[in-house]
C-alpha positions in Angstrom: 214.0 144.6 236.5 216.8 144.6 233.1 218.9 146.7 234.7 219.4 145.0 237.7 219.9 141.5 235.5 222.7 143.8 234.1 224.1 144.7 237.3 224.3 140.8 238.5 225.5 140.0 234.7 228.5 142.6 235.3 229.3 142.0 238.6 229.9 138.1 237.6 232.2 139.3 234.4 234.5 141.3 237.1 234.5 138.4 239.1 235.9 135.9 236.4 238.7 138.9 234.6 239.5 140.1 238.1 242.5 138.1 238.9 243.9 138.6 235.4 243.0 142.3 235.3 244.9 142.7 238.6 247.9 140.8 238.0 251.1 142.9 238.1 254.4 142.5 235.7 257.3 143.8 238.2 260.6 144.3 236.2 264.3 143.6 237.8 267.5 145.6 236.1 271.2 146.0 236.7 270.4 149.3 236.5 267.5 149.7 238.8 267.2 150.1 242.2 265.3 148.3 244.9 263.5 151.4 246.0 261.8 151.9 242.8 258.3 150.2 242.0 259.3 147.9 239.8 257.7 149.0 236.6 259.3 149.0 233.2 260.4 152.3 233.4 261.5 152.3 237.3 262.7 148.4 238.0 264.0 146.9 240.9 268.0 146.0 240.9 267.4 142.9 242.9 265.0 139.8 242.2 264.9 139.6 245.8 263.3 142.9 245.7 260.3 141.6 243.3 260.0 138.5 245.2 259.0 140.8 248.5 256.3 142.2 246.4 254.9 139.6 243.9 251.5 138.1 244.7 250.0 135.1 243.0 249.2 135.5 239.3 252.3 138.3 239.1 255.4 138.1 236.9 259.0 138.8 237.8 261.1 139.6 234.4 264.6 139.9 234.7 266.5 142.1 232.1 270.3 140.8 231.4 272.8 140.7 233.6 274.4 139.1 236.7 272.8 139.0 240.2 274.5 137.6 242.6 272.1 136.8 245.6 270.0 133.9 246.7 266.1 134.3 245.8 264.0 133.0 248.5 260.2 133.7 247.4 258.7 134.4 250.5 255.1 133.3 248.9 254.2 131.0 245.9 250.9 131.4 243.5 247.2 129.7 244.9 246.8 127.6 241.5 248.3 126.4 238.2 246.0 129.9 236.4 247.4 132.1 239.7 250.9 131.0 239.7 253.7 133.6 240.3 256.4 133.8 237.4 259.9 134.0 237.3 261.4 134.5 233.8 264.5 135.7 232.4 263.6 138.9 229.5 262.8 136.7 226.2 266.0 136.2 224.4 268.8 137.9 227.4 271.1 136.0 229.2 270.2 137.0 232.8 272.7 135.0 235.6 271.9 133.8 239.0 275.2 133.3 240.8 275.8 132.0 244.4 279.2 133.2 244.1 281.1 136.6 245.1 284.1 138.0 242.8 287.0 137.9 245.1 290.4 140.3 244.1 293.2 141.2 245.4 295.2 138.2 245.5 298.7 137.6 246.9 301.8 135.7 245.7 302.3 133.5 248.2 305.0 131.4 246.5 305.2 130.8 242.5 301.9 129.6 241.0 300.1 130.1 244.4 298.1 133.4 245.6 296.7 133.5 248.8 293.2 135.8 249.6 292.0 137.3 252.9 288.5 137.6 253.2 286.4 139.0 255.5 283.9 136.8 257.3 281.3 139.3 256.7 281.1 139.1 253.4 278.9 135.1 254.0 277.0 136.6 256.5 275.4 133.9 258.9 276.8 130.9 256.3 280.6 130.4 255.6 280.8 127.8 253.6 284.6 127.7 254.2 283.7 126.4 257.8 280.7 124.1 256.4 281.9 121.1 256.4 279.9 118.2 253.9 278.2 115.8 256.4 275.1 113.5 256.1 273.6 110.0 255.7 275.0 107.7 253.1 277.8 110.9 252.6 281.1 108.9 252.3 284.2 111.2 252.7 287.4 109.2 251.6 288.6 110.1 254.4 289.1 113.6 254.8 287.2 116.6 255.0 285.2 118.9 252.4 283.6 121.9 252.4 280.8 123.3 250.5 282.7 126.4 249.6 284.3 126.3 245.9 286.9 128.6 244.1 286.3 129.1 240.0 289.2 130.7 237.3 287.2 131.8 234.5 284.0 129.5 235.5 285.9 126.5 236.0 286.2 124.6 239.8 289.2 124.3 241.0 289.7 121.1 243.2 289.7 121.7 246.9 292.5 120.0 249.1 292.7 119.2 252.6 296.2 120.3 253.0 298.6 123.5 252.5 301.1 121.0 251.2 298.9 119.5 248.4 298.3 123.3 246.5 301.7 123.9 246.7 302.6 120.6 245.1 300.0 119.5 243.4 299.3 116.0 242.3 297.2 114.5 239.4 293.9 113.0 241.5 293.7 109.4 240.3 290.0 109.0 240.3 289.2 111.9 238.3 289.0 111.8 234.4 290.7 115.7 234.1 293.8 114.9 236.2 295.3 117.6 234.4 292.2 119.9 235.9 292.9 118.2 239.4 296.6 120.0 240.0 294.6 123.4 239.7 293.5 123.0 243.8 292.8 125.4 246.7 292.7 125.4 250.8 291.1 127.2 253.0 291.3 127.9 256.8 289.2 130.4 258.9 289.3 132.4 262.0 286.5 134.7 263.7 287.3 137.5 261.6 288.8 136.4 258.2 288.7 133.0 256.0 292.2 132.5 254.4 292.1 130.8 250.8 294.9 129.7 249.0 294.8 128.3 245.3 296.9 127.3 242.9 296.3 128.8 239.7 299.3 127.5 237.8 300.3 130.3 235.1 296.9 132.5 235.6 297.2 135.9 237.2 293.7 135.8 239.5 294.2 139.3 239.5 293.8 139.4 235.9 291.3 136.9 235.7 287.7 136.0 237.2 288.1 134.5 240.0 284.7 133.6 241.6 284.1 131.8 245.0 280.7 130.0 246.8 278.7 132.8 249.3 275.6 131.0 248.8 273.6 127.9 249.8 271.7 128.6 246.9 270.6 130.4 243.9 266.6 130.0 244.5 264.9 128.2 247.0 262.6 128.8 249.6 263.5 129.0 253.3 259.8 127.6 254.3 257.4 124.3 252.6 254.6 125.0 251.1 255.7 127.9 248.5 253.2 126.7 245.5 252.8 127.4 242.3 256.3 129.2 241.3 257.6 128.8 237.7 261.3 129.7 236.6 261.9 130.2 233.4 265.0 130.8 231.5 267.9 131.7 233.7 271.5 130.7 233.7 272.2 129.5 237.7 275.6 128.5 239.1 277.8 128.5 241.7 276.0 127.7 244.9 277.5 126.1 248.3 274.9 123.1 248.6 275.1 120.7 251.3 274.6 116.5 250.4 271.6 116.4 250.2 270.6 112.7 251.5 266.9 111.3 251.4 266.5 111.3 255.5 267.4 115.1 255.0 265.8 118.4 254.0 267.7 118.5 250.3 268.6 121.7 249.3 269.8 122.8 245.7 271.3 124.9 243.6 267.6 125.4 242.7 264.8 123.4 245.0 261.6 123.5 245.7 261.2 122.5 249.4 258.7 120.5 250.0 256.0 122.5 247.9 253.3 121.4 245.1 253.3 122.5 241.6 256.5 124.2 240.4 257.8 124.5 237.1 261.1 124.7 236.4 262.5 125.0 232.7 264.5 126.0 230.2 267.2 126.9 232.1 271.3 126.3 232.3 272.1 125.3 235.7 275.5 124.5 236.7 278.4 124.1 239.5 276.8 123.1 242.6 278.6 121.8 245.0 276.5 118.6 245.4 273.2 119.0 243.4 271.4 120.6 241.0 267.5 121.0 240.9 266.1 119.5 244.4 262.4 118.4 244.6 263.2 117.1 248.1 261.3 116.6 251.6 261.5 119.4 254.5 263.6 118.7 258.0 260.8 119.0 260.3 260.4 114.9 259.6 263.9 114.5 260.2 267.4 115.6 258.9 270.1 113.2 258.4 268.6 110.8 261.5 271.0 108.2 260.9 274.6 109.5 261.6 272.5 111.4 264.3 271.5 108.2 265.9 273.4 105.3 264.5 271.2 102.3 266.3 269.6 101.9 264.2 270.4 101.0 260.4 269.9 103.7 257.7 266.3 101.9 255.9 264.6 101.7 259.5 265.4 105.2 259.9 264.0 106.2 256.6 260.6 103.9 257.1 260.3 106.5 260.0 260.9 109.3 257.9 258.2 108.0 255.8 255.6 107.4 258.1 256.1 111.2 260.2 255.9 112.7 256.1 252.4 111.1 256.0 251.3 111.5 259.4 252.8 115.1 259.8 253.9 116.7 256.8 251.4 116.3 254.4 252.4 114.1 251.9 249.9 113.7 249.7 248.7 114.3 246.1 246.9 117.6 247.5 250.2 118.8 249.1 253.1 117.6 247.1 254.6 117.6 244.0 252.9 117.4 240.9 255.9 119.7 239.7 256.9 119.9 235.9 260.8 120.0 235.2 261.2 120.6 231.5 264.4 121.6 228.8 266.9 122.0 231.3 270.6 121.5 230.8 272.4 120.6 234.0 276.2 120.0 234.5 278.7 120.2 236.9 277.7 119.0 240.0 279.1 116.7 242.3 275.6 114.6 243.8 273.2 114.5 241.4 272.0 116.9 238.6 268.3 115.8 240.0 266.9 114.7 243.0 264.3 114.6 245.3 262.7 112.4 248.4 259.2 112.4 248.2 259.2 115.3 247.3 258.7 114.3 243.6 255.7 112.6 243.2 253.0 112.5 240.5 256.1 115.2 239.1 256.9 115.3 235.1 260.8 115.1 233.9 261.6 115.8 230.7 264.0 117.0 227.9 266.5 117.6 230.3 270.2 117.6 229.1 272.1 115.9 232.1 276.0 115.8 232.0 279.5 115.8 234.3 277.7 114.4 237.0 280.2 113.6 240.1 283.1 114.3 237.4 285.4 115.4 240.5 284.7 111.8 242.1 287.0 113.6 245.8 283.8 112.4 247.6 281.2 109.4 246.9 278.1 108.6 248.5 275.1 106.6 248.0 272.9 109.0 246.5 274.8 110.2 243.5 273.0 110.4 239.9 271.7 111.9 237.0 268.3 111.8 238.1 268.1 110.2 242.0 264.2 109.5 243.2 263.4 107.9 246.3 259.1 107.6 246.2 258.7 108.2 242.1 255.1 107.8 242.7 253.1 107.7 239.2 256.0 110.2 237.9 257.7 110.1 234.4 261.3 110.2 233.3 260.7 111.1 229.2 263.2 111.9 226.9 266.4 112.8 229.0 269.6 112.9 227.5 271.9 111.5 230.4 275.6 111.1 230.4 278.8 111.4 232.4 277.3 110.8 234.9 278.7 108.0 237.3 275.0 106.3 237.5 272.5 107.5 234.8 269.3 107.0 236.4 268.5 105.6 240.4 265.0 104.8 241.2 265.3 104.0 245.1 262.4 102.6 247.1 258.5 103.4 246.0 259.0 103.8 242.4 255.4 102.6 241.7 253.5 104.1 239.0 256.7 105.5 237.3 257.4 105.4 233.7 260.7 105.9 232.6 260.3 106.5 228.7 262.5 107.5 225.4 265.8 108.6 227.6 269.1 108.3 225.9 271.9 107.3 228.6 275.5 106.3 227.9 279.0 106.8 229.2 278.0 106.5 232.7 280.3 104.6 234.2 278.4 103.4 237.4 275.6 102.1 235.7 272.8 103.5 233.4 269.4 102.4 235.4 270.0 101.8 239.1 266.1 100.3 240.7 266.3 99.8 243.9 264.0 98.0 246.4 260.8 98.8 244.7 257.8 96.4 244.2 256.7 97.6 241.3 254.1 98.2 239.0 257.0 100.8 236.8 257.6 100.8 233.0 260.9 101.0 231.7 259.9 101.3 227.9 262.0 102.6 224.7 264.8 103.5 226.3 268.4 103.6 224.7 270.9 102.3 227.4 274.6 101.9 225.9 277.0 101.7 229.2 278.9 98.9 230.1 276.5 98.4 232.9 273.1 99.7 231.5 270.2 97.1 234.6 271.4 96.7 238.1 267.9 95.2 239.1 267.7 94.8 242.8 263.6 95.3 242.3 260.6 93.6 241.6 257.6 94.1 239.6 259.4 96.4 236.4 257.8 95.9 233.0 261.0 96.5 230.2 259.5 97.1 226.9 260.8 97.9 223.8 264.2 98.8 225.2 268.0 99.0 224.0 270.9 97.4 226.3 273.8 97.3 225.3 275.8 96.6 228.8 275.5 94.1 231.2 272.1 93.4 233.7 272.9 93.3 237.3 270.0 91.2 239.0 270.5 90.8 243.4 267.3 90.2 245.4 267.6 92.2 248.5 266.4 90.0 251.6 267.6 92.6 254.4 265.4 95.1 253.8 261.7 95.6 254.0 260.5 98.9 251.9 257.1 100.0 251.8 254.7 99.8 248.6 251.3 102.0 248.3 247.5 102.1 247.3 247.1 103.1 243.6 247.7 106.3 242.4 248.6 107.4 246.0 251.1 108.0 248.9 249.3 106.3 251.4 250.9 103.1 252.8 249.7 99.5 251.7 252.4 97.1 253.2 255.9 96.3 253.2 257.8 93.6 251.4 261.2 92.7 251.0 262.6 91.4 247.3 262.9 88.7 246.1 263.6 89.5 242.6 262.0 88.7 239.5 258.5 89.4 238.3 259.5 91.2 235.6 258.5 91.9 232.8 260.5 91.9 229.8 259.0 92.6 226.2 260.4 93.6 223.1 263.8 94.7 223.9 267.5 93.7 221.9 270.0 93.0 224.4 274.2 93.1 222.7 276.6 91.4 224.2 280.0 91.5 224.0 280.9 89.6 221.1 281.6 86.2 223.0 280.2 82.9 222.5 276.3 82.7 223.6 277.9 80.5 226.5 280.5 83.3 227.8 279.9 83.8 231.4 277.7 80.8 232.3 280.0 80.4 235.0 277.8 82.9 237.4 274.8 80.4 236.6 276.1 78.7 239.8 275.4 81.7 242.2 271.9 82.8 243.0 272.6 85.9 245.1 274.4 88.2 242.9 275.7 88.2 239.5 275.5 89.9 235.9 275.8 88.9 232.1 274.4 89.9 228.8 270.6 89.1 228.7 267.8 87.7 230.8 269.9 84.4 231.7 271.3 86.3 235.1 267.5 86.1 236.4 267.5 82.4 236.1 267.6 81.7 239.6 264.8 84.2 240.7 262.7 83.2 242.9 259.6 85.2 241.1 259.7 84.1 237.3 259.9 86.6 234.1 257.3 86.9 231.8 258.9 87.7 228.6 258.7 87.4 224.7 259.9 89.1 221.4 263.0 90.1 222.9 266.0 89.9 220.2 269.5 88.8 221.1 272.8 90.0 219.5 276.6 89.4 219.9 276.7 86.3 222.3 273.8 87.9 224.9 272.1 85.1 226.2 267.7 84.6 226.5 266.0 83.8 229.7 265.7 80.1 230.8 262.1 79.6 230.1 262.0 82.5 227.0 260.0 81.6 224.2 259.0 83.7 220.9 262.7 84.9 221.5 265.3 85.8 218.3 269.5 85.0 218.7 270.7 87.4 215.2 273.9 88.6 214.1 274.7 92.1 214.6 276.9 95.5 214.9 277.2 96.6 218.7 275.8 100.1 218.6 278.3 103.1 218.7 277.3 106.9 219.7 278.7 109.5 217.2 277.9 113.2 218.2 278.2 115.9 215.7 278.0 119.6 217.0 274.3 119.4 219.1 273.3 115.9 217.7 273.8 113.1 218.3 274.0 110.1 216.0 273.3 106.3 217.1 275.0 103.5 214.5 274.3 100.0 214.7 273.4 96.9 212.3 271.3 93.9 213.3 271.0 90.8 210.9 268.4 89.2 209.2 265.7 87.0 211.5 265.1 89.6 213.9 261.2 89.4 212.5 261.5 85.7 214.0 260.5 87.5 217.2 257.3 87.2 218.8 256.7 90.3 218.9 253.3 92.2 220.0 251.4 95.3 221.2 252.3 95.8 225.1 249.3 97.1 226.9 247.8 96.8 230.7 245.8 94.0 230.1 248.8 91.6 228.6 251.3 93.2 231.6 248.9 91.9 234.1 249.7 92.6 237.9 252.8 93.5 239.9 252.9 90.6 242.6 253.8 92.7 245.7 251.1 95.2 245.1 248.6 93.3 243.1 248.7 96.4 240.8 248.3 96.6 237.7 250.4 98.4 235.1 248.5 101.3 234.0 249.0 105.4 233.0 249.5 107.7 236.2 245.6 108.7 236.2 244.2 105.1 236.1 243.9 104.5 232.3 245.0 101.6 230.6 248.7 102.1 229.1 249.5 100.9 225.7 253.5 101.3 224.4 252.4 102.1 220.6 254.9 104.8 219.9 258.5 104.2 219.6 261.7 106.4 220.6 260.8 109.0 218.0 257.3 109.3 219.3 256.3 107.5 215.9 252.9 105.3 216.4 254.4 101.7 216.1 253.2 98.7 213.2 250.7 97.5 215.6 250.4 93.6 213.7 254.0 93.6 214.5 255.8 96.2 216.7 259.7 95.8 216.0 261.8 94.7 218.9 263.6 97.4 220.5 263.0 101.3 220.1 262.7 102.1 216.3 260.0 100.7 214.8 261.2 99.9 211.2 264.5 101.6 211.3 265.1 99.9 207.9 268.1 97.5 207.2 271.9 97.0 207.0 274.6 99.8 208.7 271.8 102.2 210.6 272.8 106.0 211.7 270.1 107.5 213.4 269.6 110.7 215.1 268.8 110.0 218.4 269.3 113.7 220.3 
């Protein structure tokens, strides 16, 4: 009897430890070979070779070097504890590129060179034949390709005319006027692609010249490749297509309608359109509006949502719950991070996103540092986003979303655009310093302890009916248009532009679309605001029915970048303590009017905004207005990144 008991215990222990016991680590090195077994002494040459053999629970460790390939994982893990992990070897620089080096350039005219590239280099996908197209894309009257040309790592400007390569002129819309005179043009036939490039005084045969070849660096070819970790890589140069919310969204790295990815500690740059995509599949529709212009885009997207629910398994059980953290993302022309419905229940934190949409050769309604459709129970925190055109864009179905402790500045469109959402969503402890801090075409938002140095635009949207959902779920609860208002604004600091308090009052006469400094822009919204504890500085004006606010003197905030650190300088005069601040929590915020849901944490528990921008506990008896609790007196210089 004792012997049988011991045997049963032994078998049980074997079952418990077997997942870890049989997990493998595969190694990849630029000095390896794909016929090897992937051991540390006989590594694979490509990451793709390791991906083909890795099973749930396995780890792929890649040694230093440059890997020019698209990693297409054929499978994912089975749970959070049985992931497939792709990682750069600790302390080593591992680069994955979607480009190839091009040599044998021939002089064409002074400063201009020509390369003849066999189409066999591209396989089935030639980025110099592939035009950028998609719903809500604006080509500004000329064709654009997904290809790109790089000189020593910096991308040149595409032109659609050879004449603009021979005689380039600065492009007016970009900040990089000098860089815009480094131009390229391509044409193709059945056998070759011909690229003309103006390198000015550089000799492309002596410098590093690369061209986009692949449409991604890391992207599954099928949905449902779940529980994958991608860690520590430098990834660059992808011929990505426009990522419309009605399309399959292929990024330089993307999750492709999957669940449970972790994308962390990577450097991601130089994608023709998007960097990281957490987007939808193709089967639910791909650019359905341009393929059927008889119906408007909003109707098409509502139908896409229904298909996602009915046929593609859009639910907490199947989709989202990703973690995207500690990445540096730059030099992409559409988004740093985007996702249509596929980002639900995710955390996006501690990312540095900058230089998005800097060339500005094309535009469209999908451009931002982070652009999400369907940000249900998504947490966006501690990100630094600047020079991104638009910083954050929450478009449709931001419900249960929390945007907290982000640093937003130097964004030429706006810092935060909330479009046709019904709430509840929470925006707290953010620093918004761009000329337009908030573009509000939503209702049911709660704005708490923010610093807004720019204008606010308030707009209803009666023309579109957009969804709201059951609590903490993707299931639809109804549709409604946007009357505007029903927002909560507590304990914020609003800066003006230094003008008199009545400046801009003539805009009060336009009840549909106007903007200014402070909450007066909501005076004519159909639904009232709930306010208290706000501080108004330098001509910013309160809401018409506001109580418990304070108007003080001060100096507008300014950012100082010192190396990798960022400091905020500002000052507030006496009187801020007169604002009737109090701790903000679920009970105080009530319920958003249209969905009838409370402001609470993603797990359904009550929330309390009791920490400041730095994560420091607030003084509960009298919390300071703005993102910093008890920051001090006089001229302040605070390290904010």
